[in-house]
N, C-alpha and C positions, 0 to 999 in steps of 0.2 A: 625847720628844726635841724640843727647840726648834729653830727654823730656824738659830739660831746654831751649834748642835751638829751639825747634819746635814751629811753628806758626800755628794757633793762640794759645796763651798761655792759661793756665787754668783760669787765671783771666779774659781774654777777653771772653772766653766761658761762664764763670759764670755770668758776667755782662750782656751779651747778653741774656742769659736765663732769668735773672731777669726782663729785660726790653722788653721782646719779645711781649708784648701787647701794647707797646707804640712806636709810630713812632719817629725817630730822630727829634730834635727841628727844624732842617732846612728843613724838608720834605715839598715838594710841590705836591699837588694833583690837577689834572686838566683834561680836555678833549681835544681831537683833532678830527677833521673831517676826516673820512676815505675817500677813493677814491669815494665811492658811497654816501657820504654825511652823513653817520651815525656817531654817537658820540661814541668814544672809550676812556675809562678812562685810565689815566696813572699817574705815580708818578715819582718824581726825589728826590734822596737823595744825595746831592752834597758833603757830607763829608767836609763841609766848614771849619772845624778845621785844615784841612791838607793844607799846602801851595802849594804843588805840588802833587795832587792825582796821583796814579800809573796807573789808567785806570778806566773804567766803566764796572760794571757788570749789565747786562740787564736781568731781571727775566721775565719768562712766567709761570704762574701758571698752574696746571693741571685741569682736569674736576671738576667742582663744586667750585674750589678754586678762591681766589682773592688776591690782592696785600698784604693786611695786614697779611695774613697767614704766610708770609715769613719774617716778620720783625726781627726775631731772627738772621737770616743769613745776613740781611741788616746791623744790628748792628755790626756783626763780620767783614764784608767787610769794613765798614766805619772805624772801629778800626784798620784795617790792612792798611788803607790809600787809599782805593778804593771808588770812587763814585758809586752810584747805580741808576738804573732806573727800572721801571716795568710797565706792561700793563695788564689790565684785558681783556681776550679774549672775543670777542663778544658772546652774548648768556649766559654770566655769569658775576658775580661780578656786577659792576655798569656800565658796557658797554652796548651798544645797544643790545636789545633782540628782535629777529624777531617774537616771539610768545607772544601774550598778557598775557597769564598765566605765570607769572615769575617763578613759581615752576617747570615748565616743561622745561627740558633741550632740546632745539630744535635748530638746525642749518640748514641753507639752503645748505651750502657746507663748507667743511674745507678749500677750496681754498682761501676764504676771510680772513682767519686767516693769511695766508702767505702774502697776499697783505697788510693787516693791519700792520704787522710788518715792511714791506718795507716802508709804509707811516710814521711809527714812526721814521724811519731814515730820509726819504726824506724831511719831514717837519721841519727838523733841531731840533726836540725835543730831540733827542739823540746826534746829531752832535755838539751841543753846549758843550757837556761834554768831559772830557779828554779821549784821546785814550791811549792804545788800547781798543777795544770793545770786551768784552767776554760775549757771550750769556749763560744763565743758565736757565734751565727749569725743571719741574717735570711732568712726565707722558705725558698727552696730550700736555702740553706746550713743552716738549722735542720733541714730535712728530712734532710739528709745526717748531721747530728750525731745525730739520734734513731736513725737506722738504725745508725750507728757504735756508739753506746752499747749497742744491743741485741746487736750481733754481737761487739763487742770491749770487754767490761767491763773496768775496771781501768786503762784508759789515762788517763782524766780523773777528777778528784775531784768535779766538778760541771759543770753546763751551764746556759747562759742562752739560751733559744730565743725569738726575737722574730718574731711573726707566722709561725709555722712552717707550711710547706706539708704539712699532714697529708692534705688533699684539695684539689683545685683547685675553685674556685667556678665552676660551669658555668651559674649562673643557673637559668632555667626549663627548660633543655634536659634531656630525659630521658637516662638512662644509655646507652641503646642508640644515641643520637645522639652523645654525648660520646665513647664508645669506638668506635662504628661508623665515624665519619668518618675518623679517623686510620688505622683498620684498613684500610679500603677504599683510601684514598689511597696507603698504603705498597704495597699489592698492585697498584696501577696504576702503580707506579714514581714516585710523587709524594711520597715521604717527605721530600725536601729542599725542597718547596714551602712557602710561608708558610701558616699557618692563617688563616682569615678575620679581617680587622681588623689583621693584622700586616704590616709591610713592612721594607725595609732601614732601618738606623738613620737617624733624622733628629731634629734638635734640637727642643726646645720641648714644650709641652703639646698633645698630640693623642691621639685615641683612648683606649686603655687608660692612657696616661701621665697623663691628667687625673685618674686615680683613685688616685694614689700618695701625695700629701701636700697639706696646706693651706698649707705654707710655700713661697712662690715663690722666696725666696733659696736655701734649701737644695736645692730641686728643681734649681736650675741647677748645683749642684756637679758632678754627673755630666757634664753637657754641657761644663763648664769644663775638666775633666781631658782629655776627648776632644778638644776643640777646641784647647786651649792646650798640652797636654802631649804626647799621643800618640794619633793617630787609631786605632791598633791596639787600643786599649782598648775600642772600641765593638763591640757586637754588636746586631743588629737583632731582628726579631720571631722568635717561636717557629715552628719547622717542625713538620710532621705527625709526623716521627720523634721530635723532642724531646717533643711532647705525648704520644705513645704511650708512650715510655719513662718519662715522669713519671707517667702514670696507672698503669703497671705497678708502678713503685716505690712509689707510694702504697698500692697493694694489698698489697705486701709489708710495708710499715710497719704496716698495719692488720690483718695476719693474726692469727689467734687466738694468744695467748701472747706476741706481740712487745712491745706496750706494757707488759704485765704483767712482762716480764723486765727492764725498765730500772730497775735498783735505784739507779743514780747519782742524787743529788739534782738535780732540774731545776726551774728557774724558767721557766715558760711565760707569755709576755706576748702577749695578744691585742689587736688593734686593733679597737675597737668598730665602726668604719665600714668595715671591710675588705671589698672586693668582688673581690679577687684570689684569696684562698684561702677555703676553706669554714670559717667560724667554728663552725658547729654540729658539724662533724666534729672540729674542733680540741678543743672542749670535751668531746665524748664520748671522745676519745682520752685526754685528761688524766684523766678519771674512772677510766680503766683502769690508770693508772700508780701504782705504790706510793709513790713519793717525789717528788711534784710539788707545787709552789706555783703556782697558776694565778691570774693577775692580768689584768683587763680594763681597758684604757685607753679609757674612753668617749670617743667623738667622734674618735678618731685614725683616720687612714687607713692603708693597708697599710705604707708606709715610715715606721714610727714613729720610727726613728732619724733621719729627715730631716723630722720634723714640727716644728711650732711649739714654742717654749720651754716652754709650759705642759704640753704632752703629754710632751715629753722629761723634764721634771721628775718626772712620774709614773713614767716608766720608771726613772729613777735612784733614786727613793724605793723602788720595788719591789726594785731590786738591793740597796740598802742594808738592806732588811728581810730579804733572802734570805741575805746574807753580811756578815761583819764587814769594813768598809772601813777601820777604824782600825788594828786589829792584824792578826795572822795570820788568814787566812780561816777562818771557822767556818760549817758548814752543818748544825749539829745542832739545827735548830728542831724544836719539838714536832710541827709539822704534817708534817715530813719524815721523822722517825724514829719507827717504831712504839714504843708504850709497852713498856717491859721487862716480860716475863712473870715472875711469881714462880716460884721453884724448886719443882718438884713435891714433894709430901709423900712420905714413905717408903712409905705405902700405895699412893699413885698410881703411884709408880715400879715397885712390885711388880706392880701390875695391868698396866701398860704392858709389862713384861717378859713376863708370861704371854701377853698378846695377841700380842706379837711371835713368841713361840714357836709359837702356834697357826697363824700365817700363814707360818711358815718352810717352805720346800720340804723334802720328805723326801730322805734321802741315797740 
């Protein structure tokens, strides 16, 4: 495929970059009630200029993030003929927050994220939109997607997981410290306290925010929406409770049989210079999945979708290799679908029948 034939084109990418702080004209933002009655914010971007959309991309943002942060990619998907939808995870964005101090990132359990996504489908908020449904997330959003696919197969036809939080990168800290610190803090009544190095929200590159992207312009998008649009979009540092629940959720995701059970085709994109999530654990997880295409974007930092153009180009090349961007989406790549097995011979079938009879319980 030549550059001329590749999608998205340079013109589409440039236009999306220019308008990345503006939602499409047909965008709809609203709320739905989760199973426990709490309000979850969502958006729909129907690509109304397209007579027959090719499908719907459903975004889940990462920790601290919100729907507007990914408008650049919404514009690209719309230009390619796809409708989009998105949801703010509870505890961040404009969705329900279980702790009164909005700056503190606090969750009661990650399990509700999975159930909120199910409600997003079940309440017909997504099901009104064109199929196939392709889930797409970043970091903690990708984590939720992977757990959702394992628990609720059949809701989505494919998924794109960008820098998924399979495990948190704890650096040189041993496991007993990583788990022990939030465990002790919670039992001392400090679950809502910030973990070391985290504070209330503040603009600019500082601490862990220095490790997100090489692109200074796109880095400022999050601060722009918070400062110029709505301060309520902001969430500050992680609390001990958030960390504890994230660690437990990662354990659930890595349990024996969980990655092996995800039969939905998944594109997993790793940031080569990621220091926020654990890349080794990510690669090991991918090896256990039956239908995964694993791509490493060398040199990219954690927020690949907010990286420089050259890194984002690799992301879109990987997406184009994973699915058909020109016609109806196709995920039937040789690397995703096991080779068909030949039909057993008559002799083999008779042997299998005899074996089954030997193993059958007696009446």
